[in-house]
LUMRORO-264520 format. One record per residue: x, y, z of N, C-alpha, C, O, CB in turn; residue number from 1. Coordinates in steps of 0.001 Angstrom, whole numbers, m for minus. Glycine has a CB too. Layout:
nx: X | ny: Y | nz: Z | cax: X | cay: Y | caz: Z | cx: X | cy: Y | cz: Z | ox: X | oy: Y | oz: Z | cbx: X | cby: Y | cbz: Z | n: NUM
...
//
This chain:
nx: 909 | ny: m1333 | nz: 150 | cax: m262 | cay: m266 | caz: 235 | cx: 1010 | cy: 1791 | cz: m624 | ox: 2037 | oy: 1869 | oz: m1300 | cbx: m978 | cby: m248 | cbz: 2942 | n: 1
nx: 795 | ny: 2041 | nz: m486 | cax: 829 | cay: 3426 | caz: m688 | cx: 651 | cy: 4559 | cz: 300 | ox: m344 | oy: 4922 | oz: 926 | cbx: 14 | cby: 3599 | cbz: m1503 | n: 2
nx: 1765 | ny: 4969 | nz: 270 | cax: 1492 | cay: 6234 | caz: 1379 | cx: 1031 | cy: 7464 | cz: 1740 | ox: 1179 | oy: 8297 | oz: 2634 | cbx: 2115 | cby: 6527 | cbz: 1670 | n: 3
nx: 121 | ny: 7199 | nz: 239 | cax: m992 | cay: 8605 | caz: m44 | cx: m2316 | cy: 8313 | cz: 405 | ox: m3094 | oy: 8317 | oz: m549 | cbx: m1228 | cby: 9052 | cbz: m1722 | n: 4
nx: m2684 | ny: 8144 | nz: 1136 | cax: m3796 | cay: 8452 | caz: 1658 | cx: m4881 | cy: 9381 | cz: 897 | ox: m4969 | oy: 10576 | oz: 1179 | cbx: m3422 | cby: 8949 | cbz: 2775 | n: 5
nx: m5774 | ny: 8721 | nz: m168 | cax: m6603 | cay: 10305 | caz: m626 | cx: m7847 | cy: 10392 | cz: m212 | ox: m8435 | oy: 9470 | oz: 354 | cbx: m6807 | cby: 10625 | cbz: m2218 | n: 6
nx: m8444 | ny: 11756 | nz: m522 | cax: m9560 | cay: 11917 | caz: 679 | cx: m10592 | cy: 11347 | cz: 24 | ox: m10751 | oy: 11124 | oz: m1176 | cbx: m9973 | cby: 13465 | cbz: 1249 | n: 7
nx: m11646 | ny: 11025 | nz: 1480 | cax: m12692 | cay: 10555 | caz: 1216 | cx: m13480 | cy: 10367 | cz: m60 | ox: m14510 | oy: 9698 | oz: m141 | cbx: m13180 | cby: 11045 | cbz: 1857 | n: 8
nx: m13098 | ny: 10796 | nz: m706 | cax: m14780 | cay: 10680 | caz: m1481 | cx: m13480 | cy: 10544 | cz: m2915 | ox: m13950 | oy: 10824 | oz: m4017 | cbx: m16474 | cby: 12680 | cbz: m1368 | n: 9
nx: m12182 | ny: 10200 | nz: m2895 | cax: m11223 | cay: 9838 | caz: m4039 | cx: m10755 | cy: 8655 | cz: m3859 | ox: m10374 | oy: 8514 | oz: m2698 | cbx: m10105 | cby: 10684 | cbz: m4224 | n: 10
nx: m10631 | ny: 7831 | nz: m4440 | cax: m10029 | cay: 6911 | caz: m4966 | cx: m8197 | cy: 6891 | cz: m5335 | ox: m7546 | oy: 7910 | oz: m5563 | cbx: m10868 | cby: 6832 | cbz: m6040 | n: 11
nx: m7848 | ny: 6012 | nz: m5323 | cax: m6217 | cay: 6171 | caz: m5558 | cx: m5949 | cy: 5353 | cz: m6903 | ox: m5453 | oy: 4313 | oz: m6469 | cbx: m5199 | cby: 5463 | cbz: m4162 | n: 12
nx: m5986 | ny: 5270 | nz: m7928 | cax: m6157 | cay: 5357 | caz: m9438 | cx: m4504 | cy: 4037 | cz: m9511 | ox: m3557 | oy: 4341 | oz: m10237 | cbx: m5982 | cby: 7582 | cbz: m10303 | n: 13
nx: m4469 | ny: 2691 | nz: m8661 | cax: m2767 | cay: 2346 | caz: m9551 | cx: m3424 | cy: 1501 | cz: m11001 | ox: m4595 | oy: 1339 | oz: m11342 | cbx: m1299 | cby: 827 | cbz: m8303 | n: 14
nx: m2209 | ny: 1088 | nz: m11615 | cax: m1710 | cay: 557 | caz: m12642 | cx: m2388 | cy: m600 | cz: m12407 | ox: m3385 | oy: m601 | oz: m11685 | cbx: m295 | cby: 543 | cbz: m12806 | n: 15
nx: m1861 | ny: m1844 | nz: m13066 | cax: m3249 | cay: m3027 | caz: m13022 | cx: m2158 | cy: m3969 | cz: m12651 | ox: m2555 | oy: m5019 | oz: m12145 | cbx: m4395 | cby: m3517 | cbz: m14711 | n: 16
nx: m506 | ny: m3790 | nz: m12830 | cax: 431 | cay: m4660 | caz: m12073 | cx: 1018 | cy: m4399 | cz: m10067 | ox: 1771 | oy: m4862 | oz: m9210 | cbx: 1777 | cby: m4458 | cbz: m13167 | n: 17
nx: m188 | ny: m3154 | nz: m10350 | cax: 319 | cay: m2913 | caz: m9048 | cx: 1381 | cy: m2030 | cz: m8846 | ox: 1438 | oy: m1612 | oz: m7690 | cbx: 675 | cby: m4001 | cbz: m8530 | n: 18
nx: 2258 | ny: m1604 | nz: m9624 | cax: 3239 | cay: m721 | caz: m9977 | cx: 3780 | cy: 754 | cz: m9098 | ox: 4631 | oy: 1190 | oz: m8323 | cbx: 2748 | cby: m405 | cbz: m11217 | n: 19
nx: 2165 | ny: 1213 | nz: m10155 | cax: 2542 | cay: 2315 | caz: m9811 | cx: 880 | cy: 3341 | cz: m9186 | ox: m235 | oy: 2820 | oz: m9182 | cbx: 3459 | cby: 2855 | cbz: m11245 | n: 20
nx: 1015 | ny: 4059 | nz: m8962 | cax: m488 | cay: 4885 | caz: m8581 | cx: m273 | cy: 6200 | cz: m9700 | ox: 871 | oy: 6441 | oz: m10084 | cbx: m627 | cby: 5574 | cbz: m6504 | n: 21
nx: m1297 | ny: 6935 | nz: m10138 | cax: m1723 | cay: 8092 | caz: m10756 | cx: m2225 | cy: 8817 | cz: m10379 | ox: m3436 | oy: 8897 | oz: m10175 | cbx: m2210 | cby: 8082 | cbz: m11470 | n: 22
nx: m956 | ny: 9947 | nz: m10078 | cax: m1917 | cay: 11021 | caz: m10185 | cx: m1668 | cy: 12253 | cz: m11536 | ox: m711 | oy: 12549 | oz: m12253 | cbx: m1828 | cby: 11736 | cbz: m8669 | n: 23
nx: m3102 | ny: 12738 | nz: m11397 | cax: m3007 | cay: 14063 | caz: m13019 | cx: m2349 | cy: 13694 | cz: m13793 | ox: m1729 | oy: 14479 | oz: m14511 | cbx: m2362 | cby: 15595 | cbz: m12993 | n: 24
nx: m2229 | ny: 12044 | nz: m13952 | cax: m1671 | cay: 11426 | caz: m15344 | cx: m412 | cy: 11044 | cz: m15295 | ox: 40 | oy: 10549 | oz: m16327 | cbx: m1706 | cby: 12318 | cbz: m16490 | n: 25
nx: 338 | ny: 11145 | nz: m14299 | cax: 1652 | cay: 10518 | caz: m14056 | cx: 2089 | cy: 9304 | cz: m13099 | ox: 1789 | oy: 9286 | oz: m11905 | cbx: 2339 | cby: 11489 | cbz: m13667 | n: 26
nx: 2435 | ny: 8830 | nz: m13396 | cax: 2970 | cay: 7084 | caz: m13115 | cx: 3861 | cy: 7648 | cz: m11575 | ox: 4639 | oy: 8585 | oz: m11754 | cbx: 4451 | cby: 6120 | cbz: m14871 | n: 27
nx: 3772 | ny: 7230 | nz: m10501 | cax: 4586 | cay: 7392 | caz: m9463 | cx: 4750 | cy: 6040 | cz: m8670 | ox: 3899 | oy: 5612 | oz: m7890 | cbx: 4067 | cby: 8490 | cbz: m8645 | n: 28
nx: 5995 | ny: 5392 | nz: m8973 | cax: 6030 | cay: 4169 | caz: m8041 | cx: 5311 | cy: 3992 | cz: m6759 | ox: 5107 | oy: 4905 | oz: m5959 | cbx: 7255 | cby: 3987 | cbz: m7689 | n: 29
nx: 4881 | ny: 2564 | nz: m6590 | cax: 4111 | cay: 2287 | caz: m5119 | cx: 5086 | cy: 1670 | cz: m4427 | ox: 5868 | oy: 904 | oz: m4989 | cbx: 2730 | cby: 1317 | cbz: m5091 | n: 30
nx: 5123 | ny: 1847 | nz: m3569 | cax: 5787 | cay: 965 | caz: m2221 | cx: 6227 | cy: m405 | cz: m1965 | ox: 5871 | oy: m797 | oz: m3076 | cbx: 4982 | cby: 958 | cbz: m1289 | n: 31
nx: 6634 | ny: m1300 | nz: m1505 | cax: 7122 | cay: m2397 | caz: m2541 | cx: 6172 | cy: m3136 | cz: m1517 | ox: 6127 | oy: m2857 | oz: m319 | cbx: 9013 | cby: m2903 | cbz: m2866 | n: 32
nx: 5526 | ny: m3973 | nz: m2048 | cax: 4185 | cay: m4611 | caz: m1162 | cx: 4446 | cy: m5567 | cz: m335 | ox: 3627 | oy: m6012 | oz: 469 | cbx: 3095 | cby: m5237 | cbz: m1950 | n: 33
nx: 5717 | ny: m5994 | nz: m478 | cax: 6146 | cay: m6971 | caz: 779 | cx: 6470 | cy: m6542 | cz: 1831 | ox: 6654 | oy: m7323 | oz: 2765 | cbx: 7128 | cby: m7732 | cbz: 633 | n: 34
nx: 6608 | ny: m5383 | nz: 1963 | cax: 7361 | cay: m4834 | caz: 3583 | cx: 5950 | cy: m4775 | cz: 4386 | ox: 4906 | oy: m4180 | oz: 4123 | cbx: 8350 | cby: m2871 | cbz: 3592 | n: 35
nx: 6313 | ny: m5606 | nz: 5444 | cax: 5482 | cay: m5476 | caz: 6563 | cx: 4991 | cy: m4395 | cz: 7468 | ox: 5731 | oy: m3544 | oz: 7962 | cbx: 5910 | cby: m6105 | cbz: 7194 | n: 36
nx: 3800 | ny: m4468 | nz: 7644 | cax: 2895 | cay: m3174 | caz: 8139 | cx: 4010 | cy: m2469 | cz: 9515 | ox: 3952 | oy: m1254 | oz: 9704 | cbx: 944 | cby: m3867 | cbz: 8890 | n: 37
nx: 4766 | ny: m3150 | nz: 10205 | cax: 5422 | cay: m2477 | caz: 11154 | cx: 6883 | cy: m1559 | cz: 10619 | ox: 7346 | oy: m490 | oz: 11018 | cbx: 5722 | cby: m3604 | cbz: 12205 | n: 38
nx: 7329 | ny: m2506 | nz: 9562 | cax: 8366 | cay: m1704 | caz: 8395 | cx: 7517 | cy: m609 | cz: 8380 | ox: 7751 | oy: 432 | oz: 8995 | cbx: 8676 | cby: m2426 | cbz: 6682 | n: 39
nx: 6203 | ny: m881 | nz: 7463 | cax: 6233 | cay: 491 | caz: 6698 | cx: 5762 | cy: 1872 | cz: 7052 | ox: 5889 | oy: 3045 | oz: 6699 | cbx: 5605 | cby: 320 | cbz: 5671 | n: 40
nx: 4857 | ny: 756 | nz: 8360 | cax: 4599 | cay: 2673 | caz: 9100 | cx: 5595 | cy: 2932 | cz: 9681 | ox: 5459 | oy: 4090 | oz: 10076 | cbx: 3376 | cby: 3104 | cbz: 10358 | n: 41
nx: 6848 | ny: 2427 | nz: 10082 | cax: 8043 | cay: 2914 | caz: 10873 | cx: 8502 | cy: 3761 | cz: 9154 | ox: 7838 | oy: 4746 | oz: 8832 | cbx: 9352 | cby: 1325 | cbz: 11791 | n: 42
nx: 9268 | ny: 3422 | nz: 8513 | cax: 9510 | cay: 4366 | caz: 6983 | cx: 8543 | cy: 5338 | cz: 6453 | ox: 8956 | oy: 6209 | oz: 5687 | cbx: 9595 | cby: 3440 | cbz: 5733 | n: 43
nx: 6745 | ny: 5260 | nz: 6923 | cax: 5954 | cay: 6292 | caz: 6600 | cx: 6188 | cy: 7329 | cz: 7241 | ox: 6116 | oy: 8472 | oz: 6790 | cbx: 4799 | cby: 6066 | cbz: 6689 | n: 44
nx: 6651 | ny: 6837 | nz: 8946 | cax: 6426 | cay: 7689 | caz: 10064 | cx: 7643 | cy: 9106 | cz: 10066 | ox: 7608 | oy: 10286 | oz: 10413 | cbx: 6564 | cby: 6615 | cbz: 11488 | n: 45
nx: 8963 | ny: 7892 | nz: 9284 | cax: 9770 | cay: 8334 | caz: 9511 | cx: 10174 | cy: 10049 | cz: 7853 | ox: 10658 | oy: 11173 | oz: 7986 | cbx: 10663 | cby: 6824 | cbz: 9835 | n: 46
nx: 9661 | ny: 9327 | nz: 6641 | cax: 9038 | cay: 9672 | caz: 6157 | cx: 8150 | cy: 11168 | cz: 5881 | ox: 8389 | oy: 11989 | oz: 4997 | cbx: 8797 | cby: 8908 | cbz: 6395 | n: 47
nx: 7126 | ny: 11230 | nz: 6864 | cax: 6672 | cay: 12677 | caz: 6809 | cx: 7744 | cy: 13260 | cz: 7969 | ox: 8411 | oy: 14282 | oz: 7808 | cbx: 4838 | cby: 12911 | cbz: 7209 | n: 48
nx: 7777 | ny: 12464 | nz: 9093 | cax: 8594 | cay: 13658 | caz: 10050 | cx: 10168 | cy: 14318 | cz: 9634 | ox: 10781 | oy: 15110 | oz: 10350 | cbx: 8864 | cby: 12902 | cbz: 11600 | n: 49
nx: 10662 | ny: 13769 | nz: 8262 | cax: 11285 | cay: 13811 | caz: 7484 | cx: 10987 | cy: 15330 | cz: 6570 | ox: 11670 | oy: 16348 | oz: 6689 | cbx: 11134 | cby: 12547 | cbz: 6977 | n: 50
nx: 10084 | ny: 15204 | nz: 5878 | cax: 9023 | cay: 15776 | caz: 5430 | cx: 8314 | cy: 17843 | cz: 6333 | ox: 8423 | oy: 19018 | oz: 5984 | cbx: 7963 | cby: 14240 | cbz: 5728 | n: 51
nx: 7966 | ny: 17437 | nz: 6979 | cax: 8102 | cay: 18247 | caz: 8116 | cx: 9324 | cy: 18856 | cz: 8734 | ox: 9204 | oy: 20080 | oz: 8802 | cbx: 7630 | cby: 17617 | cbz: 8957 | n: 52
nx: 10615 | ny: 18348 | nz: 9272 | cax: 11753 | cay: 18951 | caz: 9274 | cx: 12232 | cy: 19918 | cz: 7703 | ox: 12566 | oy: 21094 | oz: 7851 | cbx: 12693 | cby: 17727 | cbz: 9650 | n: 53
nx: 12219 | ny: 19365 | nz: 6443 | cax: 12202 | cay: 20279 | caz: 5519 | cx: 11419 | cy: 21409 | cz: 5119 | ox: 11742 | oy: 22318 | oz: 4354 | cbx: 12219 | cby: 19769 | cbz: 4805 | n: 54
nx: 10147 | ny: 21199 | nz: 5853 | cax: 9247 | cay: 22686 | caz: 5900 | cx: 10238 | cy: 23363 | cz: 6882 | ox: 10858 | oy: 24253 | oz: 6301 | cbx: 7369 | cby: 22622 | cbz: 6610 | n: 55
nx: 10529 | ny: 23246 | nz: 7975 | cax: 10953 | cay: 23813 | caz: 9273 | cx: 12179 | cy: 24322 | cz: 8729 | ox: 12294 | oy: 25482 | oz: 9124 | cbx: 11097 | cby: 22798 | cbz: 10582 | n: 56
nx: 13075 | ny: 24015 | nz: 8058 | cax: 14512 | cay: 24040 | caz: 8121 | cx: 14035 | cy: 25117 | cz: 6774 | ox: 13894 | oy: 26304 | oz: 7069 | cbx: 15645 | cby: 22362 | cbz: 7976 | n: 57
nx: 13868 | ny: 24824 | nz: 5767 | cax: 13318 | cay: 26225 | caz: 5178 | cx: 12738 | cy: 27905 | cz: 5413 | ox: 13254 | oy: 28965 | oz: 5059 | cbx: 12550 | cby: 25837 | cbz: 4781 | n: 58
nx: 11472 | ny: 27633 | nz: 6148 | cax: 11353 | cay: 28148 | caz: 7074 | cx: 12465 | cy: 28759 | cz: 8214 | ox: 12470 | oy: 29938 | oz: 8566 | cbx: 10671 | cby: 27431 | cbz: 7361 | n: 59
nx: 13280 | ny: 27859 | nz: 8652 | cax: 14540 | cay: 29175 | caz: 9372 | cx: 15372 | cy: 29332 | cz: 8354 | ox: 16436 | oy: 29929 | oz: 8517 | cbx: 15653 | cby: 28740 | cbz: 10855 | n: 60
nx: 15035 | ny: 28860 | nz: 7251 | cax: 16311 | cay: 29444 | caz: 6050 | cx: 17570 | cy: 28770 | cz: 6624 | ox: 18650 | oy: 29360 | oz: 6642 | cbx: 16631 | cby: 31448 | cbz: 5987 | n: 61
nx: 17404 | ny: 27519 | nz: 7094 | cax: 18924 | cay: 26604 | caz: 7722 | cx: 19021 | cy: 25595 | cz: 6339 | ox: 18250 | oy: 24730 | oz: 5923 | cbx: 18628 | cby: 25368 | cbz: 9668 | n: 62
nx: 20217 | ny: 26065 | nz: 5867 | cax: 20430 | cay: 25023 | caz: 4423 | cx: 20745 | cy: 24029 | cz: 4830 | ox: 20213 | oy: 23033 | oz: 4339 | cbx: 21463 | cby: 25285 | cbz: 3315 | n: 63
nx: 21880 | ny: 23842 | nz: 6045 | cax: 21987 | cay: 22162 | caz: 6316 | cx: 21245 | cy: 21410 | cz: 7117 | ox: 21498 | oy: 20209 | oz: 7210 | cbx: 23117 | cby: 21781 | cbz: 6810 | n: 64
nx: 20196 | ny: 21990 | nz: 7836 | cax: 19215 | cay: 21372 | caz: 7840 | cx: 17953 | cy: 21277 | cz: 7044 | ox: 16979 | oy: 20795 | oz: 7621 | cbx: 19054 | cby: 21530 | cbz: 8674 | n: 65
nx: 17840 | ny: 21631 | nz: 5918 | cax: 17727 | cay: 20914 | caz: 4803 | cx: 17621 | cy: 20469 | cz: 4280 | ox: 16587 | oy: 19975 | oz: 3830 | cbx: 17791 | cby: 20713 | cbz: 4467 | n: 66
nx: 19466 | ny: 20290 | nz: 3804 | cax: 19925 | cay: 19315 | caz: 3318 | cx: 20015 | cy: 18062 | cz: 4249 | ox: 20490 | oy: 16982 | oz: 3898 | cbx: 21021 | cby: 19713 | cbz: 2823 | n: 67
nx: 19525 | ny: 18331 | nz: 5414 | cax: 19540 | cay: 16682 | caz: 6310 | cx: 18398 | cy: 16186 | cz: 6089 | ox: 18400 | oy: 14976 | oz: 5864 | cbx: 19694 | cby: 16608 | cbz: 8039 | n: 68
nx: 17100 | ny: 16879 | nz: 6073 | cax: 16181 | cay: 16335 | caz: 5707 | cx: 15680 | cy: 16120 | cz: 4673 | ox: 14689 | oy: 15404 | oz: 4536 | cbx: 15648 | cby: 16589 | cbz: 6101 | n: 69
nx: 16166 | ny: 16595 | nz: 3932 | cax: 16058 | cay: 16464 | caz: 2265 | cx: 16588 | cy: 14893 | cz: 2078 | ox: 15903 | oy: 14095 | oz: 1438 | cbx: 17221 | cby: 17767 | cbz: 1280 | n: 70
nx: 17986 | ny: 14469 | nz: 2744 | cax: 18845 | cay: 13288 | caz: 2846 | cx: 17784 | cy: 11921 | cz: 3516 | ox: 17719 | oy: 10691 | oz: 3519 | cbx: 20286 | cby: 13756 | cbz: 3956 | n: 71
nx: 17217 | ny: 12883 | nz: 3931 | cax: 16418 | cay: 11709 | caz: 5328 | cx: 15433 | cy: 11654 | cz: 4136 | ox: 15690 | oy: 10856 | oz: 3235 | cbx: 15637 | cby: 12430 | cbz: 7415 | n: 72
nx: 14711 | ny: 12159 | nz: 4079 | cax: 12839 | cay: 11872 | caz: 3084 | cx: 14149 | cy: 10339 | cz: 1414 | ox: 14078 | oy: 9133 | oz: 1177 | cbx: 11677 | cby: 15120 | cbz: 1529 | n: 73
nx: 14727 | ny: 11096 | nz: 1042 | cax: 15054 | cay: 10179 | caz: m23 | cx: 15582 | cy: 8217 | cz: 1141 | ox: 15278 | oy: 7052 | oz: 884 | cbx: 16792 | cby: 11268 | cbz: m1166 | n: 74
nx: 16425 | ny: 8831 | nz: 2325 | cax: 16527 | cay: 7584 | caz: 2934 | cx: 14722 | cy: 6724 | cz: 3356 | ox: 14381 | oy: 5542 | oz: 3398 | cbx: 17563 | cby: 8006 | cbz: 4416 | n: 75
nx: 14388 | ny: 7298 | nz: 3461 | cax: 12915 | cay: 7269 | caz: 3667 | cx: 11934 | cy: 6269 | cz: 2401 | ox: 11276 | oy: 5238 | oz: 2541 | cbx: 12467 | cby: 8998 | cbz: 3627 | n: 76
nx: 12238 | ny: 7198 | nz: 1094 | cax: 11614 | cay: 6942 | caz: 251 | cx: 12303 | cy: 5260 | cz: m243 | ox: 11673 | oy: 4208 | oz: m354 | cbx: 11641 | cby: 8224 | cbz: m675 | n: 77
nx: 13711 | ny: 5494 | nz: m454 | cax: 14508 | cay: 4289 | caz: m953 | cx: 13891 | cy: 2791 | cz: 102 | ox: 13884 | oy: 1616 | oz: m267 | cbx: 16472 | cby: 4725 | cbz: m678 | n: 78
nx: 13631 | ny: 3096 | nz: 853 | cax: 13256 | cay: 2351 | caz: 1983 | cx: 11562 | cy: 1339 | cz: 1810 | ox: 11049 | oy: 314 | oz: 2261 | cbx: 13218 | cby: 3630 | cbz: 3234 | n: 79
nx: 11198 | ny: 2616 | nz: 726 | cax: 9867 | cay: 1938 | caz: 679 | cx: 9918 | cy: 1560 | cz: m336 | ox: 9091 | oy: 673 | oz: m550 | cbx: 8692 | cby: 2547 | cbz: 888 | n: 80
nx: 10795 | ny: 1919 | nz: m1487 | cax: 10859 | cay: 1342 | caz: m2502 | cx: 10661 | cy: 2127 | cz: m3623 | ox: 10892 | oy: 1836 | oz: m4797 | cbx: 10163 | cby: 432 | cbz: m2434 | n: 81
nx: 9983 | ny: 3667 | nz: m2921 | cax: 9822 | cay: 4695 | caz: m4095 | cx: 10468 | cy: 4951 | cz: m4885 | ox: 9869 | oy: 5215 | oz: m5928 | cbx: 9679 | cby: 5658 | cbz: m3923 | n: 82
nx: 11935 | ny: 5041 | nz: m4941 | cax: 13074 | cay: 5365 | caz: m5487 | cx: 13936 | cy: 4315 | cz: m5099 | ox: 13778 | oy: 3536 | oz: m4160 | cbx: 13515 | cby: 6650 | cbz: m5148 | n: 83
nx: 15375 | ny: 4400 | nz: m6361 | cax: 16362 | cay: 3336 | caz: m5921 | cx: 16015 | cy: 2313 | cz: m6847 | ox: 15387 | oy: 2648 | oz: m7851 | cbx: 16273 | cby: 2841 | cbz: m4368 | n: 84
nx: 16300 | ny: 1206 | nz: m6688 | cax: 15772 | cay: 418 | caz: m7390 | cx: 14725 | cy: m445 | cz: m7105 | ox: 14350 | oy: m823 | oz: m5996 | cbx: 16521 | cby: m80 | cbz: m7728 | n: 85
nx: 14111 | ny: m835 | nz: m8631 | cax: 12913 | cay: m1076 | caz: m8854 | cx: 13448 | cy: m2550 | cz: m7702 | ox: 14551 | oy: m3007 | oz: m7402 | cbx: 12298 | cby: m1151 | cbz: m10707 | n: 86
nx: 11572 | ny: m3027 | nz: m7202 | cax: 11638 | cay: m3925 | caz: m6252 | cx: 10643 | cy: m4881 | cz: m7002 | ox: 9687 | oy: m5458 | oz: m6483 | cbx: 11292 | cby: m3396 | cbz: m4749 | n: 87
nx: 10865 | ny: m4917 | nz: m7745 | cax: 9825 | cay: m6213 | caz: m9252 | cx: 11496 | cy: m6745 | cz: m9851 | ox: 12660 | oy: m6359 | oz: m9740 | cbx: 8346 | cby: m4831 | cbz: m11368 | n: 88
nx: 10925 | ny: m7580 | nz: m10356 | cax: 11750 | cay: m8776 | caz: m10679 | cx: 11388 | cy: m9464 | cz: m12244 | ox: 11147 | oy: m10625 | oz: m12574 | cbx: 11454 | cby: m9905 | cbz: m9434 | n: 89
nx: 11431 | ny: m8786 | nz: m12659 | cax: 10831 | cay: m8873 | caz: m13995 | cx: 11661 | cy: m8136 | cz: m15015 | ox: 11330 | oy: m8380 | oz: m16175 | cbx: 9417 | cby: m8317 | cbz: m13987 | n: 90
nx: 12458 | ny: m7465 | nz: m14891 | cax: 13121 | cay: m6469 | caz: m15673 | cx: 12170 | cy: m5854 | cz: m16272 | ox: 12165 | oy: m5944 | oz: m17500 | cbx: 14078 | cby: m6902 | cbz: m16584 | n: 91
nx: 11292 | ny: m5202 | nz: m15733 | cax: 10673 | cay: m4327 | caz: m16597 | cx: 11458 | cy: m2529 | cz: m16027 | ox: 11969 | oy: m2100 | oz: m14992 | cbx: 8701 | cby: m4613 | cbz: m16347 | n: 92
nx: 11326 | ny: m2290 | nz: m16608 | cax: 11892 | cay: m868 | caz: m16695 | cx: 10545 | cy: 301 | cz: m16010 | ox: 9391 | oy: 589 | oz: m16328 | cbx: 12315 | cby: m535 | cbz: m18618 | n: 93
nx: 11575 | ny: 722 | nz: m14863 | cax: 11217 | cay: 2193 | caz: m13930 | cx: 10472 | cy: 3261 | cz: m14697 | ox: 11072 | oy: 3613 | oz: m15713 | cbx: 12654 | cby: 3015 | cbz: m13403 | n: 94
nx: 9334 | ny: 3861 | nz: m14478 | cax: 8605 | cay: 4046 | caz: m15523 | cx: 7973 | cy: 5580 | cz: m14655 | ox: 7205 | oy: 6449 | oz: m15066 | cbx: 7506 | cby: 2569 | cbz: m16002 | n: 95
nx: 8523 | ny: 5459 | nz: m13621 | cax: 8457 | cay: 6630 | caz: m12141 | cx: 8235 | cy: 7495 | cz: m13161 | ox: 8683 | oy: 7386 | oz: m14302 | cbx: 9982 | cby: 7057 | cbz: m10867 | n: 96
nx: 7459 | ny: 8453 | nz: m12691 | cax: 7917 | cay: 9999 | caz: m12663 | cx: 7047 | cy: 10196 | cz: m14505 | ox: 6776 | oy: 11325 | oz: m14915 | cbx: 10310 | cby: 10293 | cbz: m12488 | n: 97
nx: 6830 | ny: 9303 | nz: m15107 | cax: 6527 | cay: 10176 | caz: m16771 | cx: 4421 | cy: 9400 | cz: m16511 | ox: 3681 | oy: 8676 | oz: m15844 | cbx: 8113 | cby: 9001 | cbz: m19065 | n: 98
nx: 4577 | ny: 10724 | nz: m18142 | cax: 3023 | cay: 10121 | caz: m18257 | cx: 2534 | cy: 9275 | cz: m18572 | ox: 2947 | oy: 8689 | oz: m19573 | cbx: 2351 | cby: 10488 | cbz: m18747 | n: 99
nx: 1332 | ny: 8772 | nz: m17808 | cax: 711 | cay: 6988 | caz: m18278 | cx: 323 | cy: 7300 | cz: m19440 | ox: 335 | oy: 6401 | oz: m20281 | cbx: m725 | cby: 6120 | cbz: m17401 | n: 100
nx: m196 | ny: 8838 | nz: m19890 | cax: m1010 | cay: 8231 | caz: m21753 | cx: 1282 | cy: 8218 | cz: m22360 | ox: 1282 | oy: 7245 | oz: m23115 | cbx: m2912 | cby: 10669 | cbz: m23299 | n: 101
nx: 1937 | ny: 8450 | nz: m22351 | cax: 3324 | cay: 8431 | caz: m22917 | cx: 3935 | cy: 6737 | cz: m22392 | ox: 5113 | oy: 6585 | oz: m22714 | cbx: 4346 | cby: 9961 | cbz: m22161 | n: 102
nx: 3420 | ny: 5724 | nz: m21789 | cax: 4105 | cay: 4705 | caz: m21442 | cx: 3278 | cy: 3196 | cz: m22240 | ox: 2277 | oy: 3286 | oz: m22950 | cbx: 4162 | cby: 4791 | cbz: m19719 | n: 103
nx: 3854 | ny: 2139 | nz: m21966 | cax: 2657 | cay: 1245 | caz: m22436 | cx: 1701 | cy: 1061 | cz: m21594 | ox: 1297 | oy: m101 | oz: m21602 | cbx: 2984 | cby: m13 | cbz: m22788 | n: 104
nx: 1176 | ny: 1751 | nz: m20866 | cax: 0 | cay: 1792 | caz: m19744 | cx: m1131 | cy: 2719 | cz: m20648 | ox: m2248 | oy: 3132 | oz: m20335 | cbx: 573 | cby: 2674 | cbz: m18011 | n: 105
nx: m492 | ny: 2828 | nz: m21657 | cax: m1625 | cay: 4364 | caz: m22237 | cx: m2956 | cy: 3976 | cz: m22577 | ox: m3881 | oy: 4769 | oz: m22398 | cbx: m1114 | cby: 5220 | cbz: m23831 | n: 106
nx: m3161 | ny: 2751 | nz: m23084 | cax: m4230 | cay: 1992 | caz: m23828 | cx: m4821 | cy: 1905 | cz: m22219 | ox: m5823 | oy: 2545 | oz: m21899 | cbx: m3768 | cby: 348 | cbz: m24913 | n: 107
nx: m4127 | ny: 1093 | nz: m21307 | cax: m5106 | cay: 843 | caz: m19889 | cx: m5729 | cy: 2427 | cz: m19943 | ox: m6911 | oy: 2737 | oz: m20092 | cbx: m4023 | cby: 392 | cbz: m18060 | n: 108
nx: m4578 | ny: 3314 | nz: m19780 | cax: m5183 | cay: 4373 | caz: m19032 | cx: m5962 | cy: 5530 | cz: m19809 | ox: m6099 | oy: 6615 | oz: m19244 | cbx: m4122 | cby: 4962 | cbz: m18261 | n: 109
nx: m6448 | ny: 5337 | nz: m21026 | cax: m7391 | cay: 5821 | caz: m21420 | cx: m8588 | cy: 5619 | cz: m21369 | ox: m9531 | oy: 6244 | oz: m21854 | cbx: m7246 | cby: 5902 | cbz: m22121 | n: 110
nx: m8538 | ny: 4680 | nz: m20736 | cax: m9888 | cay: 3832 | caz: m20020 | cx: m10422 | cy: 4124 | cz: m18867 | ox: m11499 | oy: 3598 | oz: m18585 | cbx: m9675 | cby: 2508 | cbz: m19744 | n: 111
nx: m9788 | ny: 5029 | nz: m17938 | cax: m9303 | cay: 5227 | caz: m16336 | cx: m10220 | cy: 6155 | cz: m16293 | ox: m9916 | oy: 7002 | oz: m17133 | cbx: m7670 | cby: 5706 | cbz: m15816 | n: 112
nx: m11459 | ny: 6517 | nz: m15600 | cax: m11796 | cay: 7899 | caz: m14918 | cx: m10853 | cy: 8626 | cz: m14134 | ox: m11307 | oy: 8585 | oz: m12990 | cbx: m12839 | cby: 7763 | cbz: m14053 | n: 113
nx: m9943 | ny: 9175 | nz: m14130 | cax: m9006 | cay: 9590 | caz: m12885 | cx: m9937 | cy: 10626 | cz: m11524 | ox: m9369 | oy: 11058 | oz: m10520 | cbx: m7548 | cby: 10684 | cbz: m13705 | n: 114
nx: m11116 | ny: 10792 | nz: m11776 | cax: m11350 | cay: 11487 | caz: m10466 | cx: m13042 | cy: 10634 | cz: m10203 | ox: m14090 | oy: 11263 | oz: m10059 | cbx: m11327 | cby: 13598 | cbz: m10667 | n: 115
nx: m12930 | ny: 9145 | nz: m10195 | cax: m14457 | cay: 8079 | caz: m9711 | cx: m13688 | cy: 8316 | cz: m8613 | ox: m14020 | oy: 7863 | oz: m7517 | cbx: m14992 | cby: 6151 | cbz: m10296 | n: 116
//
């Protein structure tokens, strides 16, 4: 499950293979499905703490704090599998951040209603 919680009236559009979610037409790599709930929760909480630290560092105009916090964001996202080496093993390329309409998911995406 991804660390993104949709608004109650919105669903998260997920590719049929479960590798990506689609946000405003763009693919974003999902978290590793093989992570245990406790590991995923720890990483997600660390990610949220790091994002708050980025905001605080920017507000305080503290470049070193921002750099440290961004490194913590990166570590958490790598731990979740959202960055770094792909977590699937079939050799398929990473299409993270690409527009769905410009990927092998284009036909599938054309038939979706992202606002449902």
